[in-house]
C-alpha positions, 0 to 999 in steps of 0.5 A: 500500500505505502501510504507514507502520508498516512503513516506520517499522519498517525505517527504525529497523532501518536506524538501529540497523545504520548509526547514522552515516549522517544519511541514515537519521536523516533517513528514519527521521523521514519515516516516523515522520511518515508514520505520524502518530506525531509525538512519535516524529519529534521524539525522533528529531529531538533524537536526531540533534541531540544526535549532531551535537554543539554545533557541527551546522555542522561536522558536516552541510551547511547545506542538509541541517540547513535541510531537518531544522530545516524538517521539525521545523516541518513536525511542529509544523504537523501536530500543530497545535501553531503558536506552538511551530512560530514560536518554533522558527523564531524561535529557530533561524532561523540554521539555515534559510537558505531565507529563502523557506520560512522565511517561508512556514511563518511566514505558514501558521503566523500564519494558522492562529493568527488 
């Protein structure tokens, strides 16, 4: 069926109903991404970081943050903005604990810029 717009709307309603659950926000980001609304995905991502506060390491598990930060890189890739992706990885590498996936993303983006 691939009704990604409907999927995004249902995820938005879940966030409104239960904003305290990080999993609802994460699924909303993914739904917006699948609907190819990359700007909305970035906006939602920024909202999550704002909600987590200054020290997100205290509020979320490190693996969850790793996935969130890597997904933002994926959004930049989908938008074709690899320069922003590289800058983002280098700035926030402390949150991307999966060295292999971080380096793979850097190489992919470097090759696109060639």
